[in-house]
KEKE-58556 format. One line per 10 residues: number of its first residue (from 1); for each residue x, y, z of N, C-alpha, C. Coordinates in Angstrom, 2 decimals. Layout:
! KEKE-58556
NUM> X Y Z X Y Z X Y Z  ...
//
This chain:
! KEKE-58556
1> -32.31 32.87 21.29 -31.88 31.66 22.72 -31.87 30.40 22.97  -33.00 30.05 22.15 -33.32 28.30 22.15 -32.01 28.14 20.74  -32.11 29.16 19.72 -31.07 28.70 18.84 -29.57 28.65 19.33  -29.00 29.52 20.64 -27.58 29.62 21.08 -27.67 28.57 21.65  -28.58 27.91 22.46 -28.64 26.92 23.39 -28.43 25.84 22.47  -28.95 25.64 20.96 -29.00 24.50 20.44 -27.43 24.36 19.94  -27.13 25.61 19.57 -25.30 25.81 19.17 -24.44 25.55 19.90  -24.30 25.79 20.95 -23.70 25.83 22.02 -22.49 24.45 22.24  -23.39 23.24 21.97 -22.16 22.09 22.03 -21.45 22.10 20.82  -21.75 22.49 19.90 -20.85 22.58 18.60 -19.62 23.60 18.89
11> -19.52 24.94 19.64 -18.41 25.56 19.84 -17.35 25.24 21.38  -17.58 23.89 21.13 -16.44 23.91 22.07 -15.03 23.49 21.40  -13.78 23.96 21.98 -12.73 24.28 20.84 -12.28 22.70 20.86  -11.69 22.57 19.40 -11.09 21.61 18.76 -12.35 20.50 18.38  -13.38 20.62 18.63 -14.17 19.74 18.31 -14.72 19.70 16.91  -14.51 20.90 16.13 -15.29 21.09 14.94 -13.91 20.40 13.95  -14.63 19.28 12.80 -13.50 19.05 11.99 -13.10 19.83 10.94  -11.94 19.86 10.60 -11.54 21.02 9.75 -10.96 19.83 8.40  -11.46 20.47 6.91 -10.98 20.22 5.67 -10.07 20.86 5.13  -8.92 20.12 4.90 -8.09 20.90 4.25 -7.22 19.90 3.58
21> -6.69 20.05 2.56 -6.18 19.51 1.47 -4.79 20.03 0.91  -3.38 19.40 0.76 -3.20 18.40 1.54 -3.16 18.64 2.94  -2.78 17.38 3.75 -1.80 17.40 5.16 -0.69 17.44 5.50  0.00 17.15 4.00 1.68 17.02 4.10 2.31 17.90 2.81  3.27 18.69 3.18 3.97 19.58 2.46 5.11 18.91 2.01  5.43 19.13 0.74 7.15 18.43 0.48 7.48 19.78 -0.16  8.63 20.30 -0.05 9.21 21.25 -0.86 10.61 20.30 -1.31  10.93 20.48 -2.34 11.94 19.99 -2.91 12.75 21.14 -3.32  14.21 20.89 -2.50 15.29 22.35 -2.96 15.53 22.22 -4.87  15.92 20.83 -4.99 16.34 21.27 -6.88 15.08 21.36 -7.62
31> 13.76 21.77 -7.04 12.80 21.68 -7.81 12.04 23.25 -7.65  12.05 24.38 -8.29 12.07 25.65 -7.37 10.25 25.75 -7.75  9.64 25.06 -8.60 8.16 24.76 -8.54 7.54 24.24 -7.20  8.62 23.82 -6.75 7.51 23.01 -5.52 8.14 24.00 -4.40  8.75 25.23 -4.64 9.00 25.85 -3.67 7.52 27.01 -2.77  6.84 26.39 -4.06 5.36 27.40 -3.55 4.03 26.30 -3.63  3.83 26.04 -2.13 2.61 24.97 -2.27 1.09 25.96 -2.24  -0.12 24.84 -1.95 -1.31 26.08 -1.73 -1.81 24.83 -0.75  -2.26 25.25 0.21 -3.15 24.62 1.01 -4.77 25.15 0.69  -5.58 23.90 0.62 -7.02 24.43 0.29 -8.02 24.12 1.51
41> -8.89 25.22 2.12 -9.62 24.98 3.07 -11.20 24.88 2.47  -11.65 24.24 3.30 -12.73 23.67 2.27 -13.69 23.74 3.89  -15.04 24.76 3.77 -16.24 24.93 4.43 -17.65 24.29 4.03  -17.90 22.95 4.78 -18.88 22.61 4.08 -19.97 22.82 5.12  -19.81 23.95 6.22 -20.99 24.15 6.75 -22.04 25.17 6.33  -23.46 25.38 7.26 -23.92 26.54 6.38 -23.68 27.70 7.25  -22.71 28.16 8.20 -22.20 29.01 8.50 -20.82 29.62 8.05  -20.24 31.03 8.21 -19.27 31.67 7.69 -17.80 31.03 8.55  -16.43 30.81 8.22 -16.12 30.55 9.19 -14.49 31.44 8.72  -14.03 32.00 9.84 -12.67 32.91 9.57 -11.72 31.99 10.34
51> -10.67 31.95 9.46 -8.85 30.83 9.35 -8.32 32.11 10.16  -7.04 31.07 10.67 -5.71 31.54 11.24 -4.42 30.47 10.80  -3.83 30.95 10.20 -2.46 30.00 9.94 -1.26 29.93 11.00  -0.96 29.20 11.72 0.20 29.42 12.57 1.45 28.65 11.69  2.51 28.64 12.72 3.50 27.63 11.88 4.51 28.12 12.83  5.26 26.29 13.09 6.36 26.53 14.32 7.68 26.70 13.93  7.71 26.94 12.60 8.86 28.25 12.46 8.60 28.89 11.03  8.42 30.53 11.59 7.61 31.32 10.94 8.83 31.90 9.95  9.41 32.08 10.35 10.92 32.75 9.79 11.11 31.77 8.20  10.98 30.74 8.04 11.25 29.87 6.92 10.16 30.16 5.75
61> 8.80 30.38 6.48 8.11 30.05 5.53 7.22 31.94 5.16  6.64 31.88 4.16 5.84 32.95 3.82 4.75 32.61 3.65  3.31 32.83 4.44 2.28 32.58 4.21 1.05 34.07 3.69  0.68 33.64 2.43 0.07 34.90 2.01 -1.42 34.51 2.26  -1.89 35.50 3.00 -3.47 35.58 3.24 -3.35 34.35 4.70  -2.33 34.96 6.04 -2.61 34.01 6.70 -3.76 33.93 7.71  -4.67 35.02 7.96 -5.72 34.96 8.05 -6.71 35.60 7.08  -8.53 35.00 7.43 -9.07 35.48 6.36 -10.33 34.56 6.55  -11.19 34.87 5.68 -12.69 34.11 6.00 -12.89 32.89 4.98  -13.58 31.96 5.23 -14.46 31.61 3.61 -16.31 31.24 4.36
71> -16.54 31.85 2.99 -18.38 31.51 2.92 -19.01 30.31 2.96  -19.55 30.20 3.67 -20.53 28.62 3.74 -20.20 28.29 2.56  -20.00 26.39 2.49 -20.19 25.77 1.50 -19.61 26.11 0.28  -18.12 26.89 0.46 -16.89 27.69 -0.10 -15.60 26.83 0.31  -14.71 27.20 -0.76 -13.24 26.94 -0.36 -12.25 28.17 -1.14  -11.15 28.16 0.11 -10.35 29.03 -0.30 -8.77 28.47 -0.33  -7.82 28.96 -1.04 -6.68 28.60 -1.29 -5.64 28.90 -0.56  -4.88 28.92 0.64 -3.66 29.46 0.94 -2.60 29.28 0.75  -1.69 30.27 0.24 -0.26 30.01 -0.64 0.94 30.23 0.56  1.18 28.80 0.35 2.79 28.84 1.57 4.14 28.53 0.40
81> 4.84 29.53 1.00 6.56 29.75 0.30 7.61 29.49 1.10  8.50 28.35 0.84 9.51 28.19 1.38 10.46 29.47 1.11  11.20 30.06 2.11 11.54 31.34 1.77 13.28 31.44 2.32  13.81 29.69 2.71 15.11 29.33 3.35 15.58 28.43 2.81  15.61 27.86 1.36 15.91 26.54 1.24 17.59 26.62 1.33  17.88 25.75 2.36 19.43 24.84 2.29 19.21 23.79 2.98  20.82 23.18 2.62 21.21 21.87 3.13 20.90 21.70 4.87  21.11 22.08 5.61 20.74 22.07 6.93 19.21 21.99 7.09  18.02 22.51 6.36 16.92 22.30 6.59 16.21 20.98 6.27  17.18 20.08 5.20 16.93 18.74 4.93 16.60 17.86 5.80
91> 15.47 17.39 5.50 14.51 16.00 6.56 13.87 17.21 7.46  14.00 18.10 8.08 13.47 18.62 8.94 11.88 18.83 9.27  11.29 18.24 9.90 9.62 18.59 10.05 9.14 19.57 10.46  8.76 20.72 9.73 8.08 21.62 10.58 6.35 21.45 10.51  5.93 22.52 11.24 4.14 21.86 11.32 3.72 23.38 11.24  2.55 23.08 10.24 1.65 24.35 10.24 0.32 23.83 10.70  -0.62 24.66 11.77 -1.32 24.58 12.30 -2.91 25.32 11.52  -3.72 24.93 11.56 -4.71 25.73 10.59 -5.76 25.73 11.79  -6.45 27.11 11.97 -7.30 27.02 13.36 -8.67 27.79 12.79  -9.93 27.45 12.64 -10.91 27.69 12.68 -12.19 28.15 13.53
101> -12.51 29.46 13.39 -13.83 29.34 14.00 -14.94 29.99 13.51  -16.24 29.90 14.04 -17.63 30.49 13.20 -16.90 32.01 13.46  -17.26 32.93 12.14 -16.68 34.13 11.91 -17.21 35.02 13.32  -18.46 34.61 13.69 -19.19 35.55 15.44 -18.44 35.21 16.52  -17.60 34.54 16.21 -17.19 33.84 17.41 -15.38 34.30 17.09  -14.97 34.23 18.80 -13.36 34.83 18.72 -12.47 33.84 19.13  -13.08 32.43 19.65 -12.53 31.15 20.47 -12.19 30.47 18.83  -10.88 29.69 19.06 -10.79 28.86 17.80 -11.66 27.57 18.35  -12.48 26.78 17.45 -13.09 25.70 17.67 -12.93 24.37 16.85  -11.91 24.63 15.87 -11.68 23.60 15.03 -9.73 23.99 14.77
111> -9.36 22.63 14.81 -7.81 22.76 14.25 -7.38 21.62 13.46  -6.54 21.91 12.66 -5.81 20.72 12.05 -3.94 21.17 11.65  -3.38 19.61 12.01 -1.80 20.57 11.90 -1.69 19.84 10.46  -0.84 20.69 9.63 -0.20 20.03 8.59 1.29 19.67 8.67  2.12 18.96 8.31 3.56 18.76 8.06 4.14 19.09 7.37  5.34 20.11 6.92 5.82 20.49 5.86 7.33 19.95 6.26  7.93 19.41 4.70 9.29 18.59 5.11 10.05 19.53 3.97  11.02 19.63 4.08 12.14 19.90 2.94 13.35 19.12 2.24  13.17 18.44 1.20 14.17 17.30 0.84 14.80 18.15 -0.69  15.92 17.32 -0.20 17.16 17.61 -1.05 16.20 17.52 -2.77
121> 16.15 16.03 -3.15 15.92 16.31 -4.76 14.16 15.38 -4.92  13.62 15.35 -5.58 12.38 14.67 -6.42 12.94 13.50 -6.44  14.09 13.42 -7.54 14.70 12.48 -8.50 15.13 11.32 -7.15  15.68 11.75 -5.93 16.30 10.90 -5.23 15.13 10.39 -4.15  14.54 11.14 -4.35 13.30 10.75 -3.20 12.68 9.58 -4.25  12.09 9.41 -5.37 11.39 8.51 -6.24 12.64 7.44 -6.10  13.84 7.58 -5.98 14.70 6.25 -5.88 14.30 5.72 -4.79  14.42 6.78 -3.67 14.28 5.85 -2.13 13.14 4.86 -2.04  11.60 5.64 -2.88 10.59 5.26 -2.62 10.47 3.87 -3.19  11.23 3.52 -4.68 11.72 2.31 -5.89 12.15 1.29 -5.21
131> 13.40 1.54 -4.11 14.44 1.06 -3.66 13.44 0.31 -2.35  12.83 1.00 -1.61 12.00 0.52 -0.60 11.16 -0.33 -0.89  10.24 -0.24 -2.33 9.34 -0.78 -2.80 9.75 -2.10 -3.40  10.79 -2.03 -3.98 11.98 -3.51 -4.25 12.29 -4.43 -3.00  12.37 -3.46 -2.30 13.24 -3.97 -0.97 11.81 -4.83 -0.03  10.59 -4.33 0.09 9.08 -4.92 0.15 9.00 -6.06 0.01  9.20 -5.40 -1.88 8.48 -7.12 -2.49 9.76 -8.03 -2.46  10.90 -7.68 -2.13 11.58 -8.92 -2.07 11.78 -9.65 -0.37  11.61 -8.81 0.07 11.12 -9.48 1.93 9.80 -10.18 1.57  8.43 -10.07 0.48 7.55 -10.77 0.87 7.84 -12.13 -0.47
141> 8.81 -11.76 -1.23 9.33 -12.77 -1.94 9.58 -14.03 -1.16  10.67 -13.43 -0.17 11.43 -14.36 0.83 10.78 -15.00 2.03  9.69 -14.01 2.55 9.02 -15.02 3.38 8.00 -15.87 2.60  7.19 -15.67 1.51 6.38 -16.76 0.91 7.45 -18.07 0.75  8.88 -17.67 0.21 9.61 -18.97 0.16 9.70 -19.84 1.70  9.81 -18.58 2.50 10.41 -19.48 3.71 9.01 -20.40 4.46  8.05 -19.92 4.09 6.62 -20.18 4.47 6.84 -21.38 3.73  6.96 -21.85 2.10 6.82 -23.00 1.96 7.54 -24.21 2.36  8.95 -23.63 2.42 10.01 -24.64 2.83 9.48 -25.19 4.03  8.92 -24.34 5.08 8.47 -24.68 6.30 7.23 -25.86 6.11
151> 6.42 -25.63 4.95 5.46 -26.52 5.24 5.72 -27.90 4.39  6.39 -28.04 3.50 6.60 -29.30 3.22 7.44 -30.54 3.84  8.02 -30.32 5.14 8.33 -31.11 6.14 7.33 -31.97 6.61  5.81 -30.89 7.08 4.48 -31.60 7.21 3.92 -32.31 6.25  3.90 -32.00 4.79 3.53 -32.97 3.97 4.17 -34.35 3.80  5.54 -34.12 3.95 6.56 -35.46 3.72 6.11 -36.73 5.04  5.94 -35.74 6.57 5.65 -36.61 7.61 4.36 -37.77 7.07  3.50 -36.78 6.16 1.93 -37.37 6.45 1.88 -38.44 5.28  3.22 -38.59 4.22 2.77 -40.02 3.50 4.44 -40.26 3.51  4.91 -41.04 3.99 6.55 -41.01 4.05 6.43 -42.02 3.05
161> 6.65 -41.98 2.17 6.94 -42.87 0.83 6.50 -43.37 0.11  6.31 -43.96 -0.93 4.96 -44.95 -1.53 4.50 -45.85 -0.81  2.75 -45.96 -1.20 2.35 -46.89 -0.57 2.34 -47.97 -1.40  2.08 -49.38 -0.46 2.56 -50.56 -1.43 1.57 -50.67 -2.43  0.30 -49.98 -2.81 -0.30 -50.18 -4.21 0.38 -49.70 -4.85  0.96 -48.57 -4.82 1.60 -48.16 -5.77 2.78 -48.42 -6.85  3.48 -49.31 -5.45 4.73 -50.27 -6.03 3.84 -51.21 -6.93  2.98 -51.96 -6.20 2.21 -52.86 -6.91 1.97 -52.87 -8.39  1.12 -51.76 -8.74 1.23 -51.06 -9.71 2.01 -51.23 -11.17  2.79 -50.29 -10.62 4.30 -49.97 -10.95 4.73 -51.49 -11.47
171> 4.75 -52.23 -11.00 5.74 -53.86 -11.11 4.76 -54.56 -12.27  3.60 -54.18 -11.90 2.42 -54.37 -13.04 2.36 -54.11 -14.43  2.86 -53.05 -14.61 2.64 -52.00 -16.00 4.11 -52.03 -16.34  5.25 -52.32 -15.27 6.52 -52.57 -16.15 6.32 -54.21 -16.95  5.90 -55.08 -16.00 6.17 -56.24 -16.33 4.99 -56.34 -17.97  3.89 -55.52 -17.72 3.01 -55.47 -19.37 3.72 -54.84 -20.08  4.69 -53.72 -20.29 5.55 -53.65 -21.08 6.38 -54.54 -21.65  6.80 -55.00 -20.50 7.44 -56.40 -21.59 7.65 -57.46 -22.01  5.98 -57.73 -21.72 5.31 -59.23 -22.75 5.07 -58.53 -23.82  5.01 -59.43 -25.03 4.88 -59.36 -26.10 3.80 -58.94 -26.58
181> 3.81 -57.90 -28.09 2.64 -57.23 -28.41 1.73 -58.37 -29.42  0.67 -58.45 -29.29 -0.20 -58.86 -30.40 0.24 -59.38 -31.65  0.63 -60.15 -32.16 1.11 -60.29 -33.73 2.24 -60.84 -33.67  2.98 -60.75 -32.62 4.34 -61.47 -32.46 4.37 -62.80 -32.36  4.25 -63.60 -33.28 4.14 -64.95 -33.45 5.49 -65.50 -32.90  6.83 -65.29 -32.98 7.60 -65.82 -32.63 8.30 -65.65 -31.35  7.29 -66.12 -30.25 7.80 -65.71 -29.11 7.25 -66.95 -27.97  8.46 -66.97 -27.26 8.52 -67.72 -26.15 6.93 -68.04 -25.31  6.43 -66.48 -24.91 5.72 -66.54 -24.19 4.13 -66.84 -24.80  3.13 -67.38 -23.60 1.84 -67.98 -24.36 0.88 -67.19 -25.13
191> 0.33 -67.52 -25.73 -0.61 -66.59 -26.47 -1.46 -65.08 -25.55  -1.96 -66.23 -24.44 -2.73 -65.33 -23.65 -2.19 -64.46 -22.78  -0.83 -64.33 -22.76 0.12 -62.85 -22.50 0.31 -62.21 -23.41  -0.22 -62.19 -24.17 0.51 -61.11 -25.89 -0.74 -60.18 -25.24  -0.40 -58.75 -25.32 -0.90 -57.57 -24.98 -1.15 -56.51 -26.21  -2.71 -56.34 -26.12 -2.64 -55.30 -27.41 -1.86 -53.83 -27.21  -1.50 -53.23 -28.41 -0.98 -51.77 -28.33 -1.60 -50.65 -27.40  -2.70 -50.73 -27.21 -3.42 -50.14 -26.17 -3.52 -50.06 -24.98  -3.44 -52.05 -24.98 -3.00 -52.12 -23.23 -1.80 -51.72 -22.52  -0.97 -52.04 -23.84 0.68 -51.09 -23.45 0.49 -49.98 -23.21
201> -0.12 -48.92 -23.86 -0.08 -47.18 -23.92 -0.60 -47.38 -22.16  -1.76 -48.09 -21.79 -2.42 -47.38 -20.83 -1.46 -47.47 -19.80  -0.75 -48.59 -19.77 0.39 -48.84 -18.60 1.26 -48.52 -18.67  1.73 -47.72 -19.98 2.76 -46.83 -19.83 2.42 -45.38 -19.24  1.38 -44.62 -19.73 0.08 -43.62 -19.00 0.37 -43.87 -17.60  -0.24 -45.18 -17.25 -0.22 -45.49 -15.51 1.05 -45.18 -14.97  2.11 -45.48 -15.70 3.80 -45.28 -15.28 4.00 -44.30 -14.95  3.43 -42.97 -16.23 4.51 -41.76 -16.08 3.33 -41.22 -15.24
//
């Protein structure tokens, strides 16, 4: 009786996590190898589980072992075959529901829904995916570009043109470059205004 009391809260319907992989099945019309898919149900618990697979459109699929049991800390593969591949079903979303319960209980106390979709071609799907990724990248590039152009006017207002100091320095450097170099004897400019090559290089560097 004590054990039953402890366990009772776990047996509330829908509360027990169901571990199944994958949670989405994609069947491709042009690739027969995808018409058969495998769902793996894991049982991490210390008690055995029984399971049942339900479907919104059972006429389209064949489920091998739609009911069964999983031993504690084991897993089981459930094979699902698409048996009605036709163009009118492309893009239609069907659902499978995996219900699990403790083996000694009849009531389902855990469930998980799996989406199933039939698509015309794996290649087309890949192309669409690549195009979508390209669009996203282009959009990101554009948005970064727009952000940059939006930021520029703010920078311009902060410094509205070159400062007086910069202009003065520029004039000094240009004048320095125009003065004769040391060693040029035939010059009208007084000797103290003759600059060395190094001084002129500095002036050119500042200008640059």
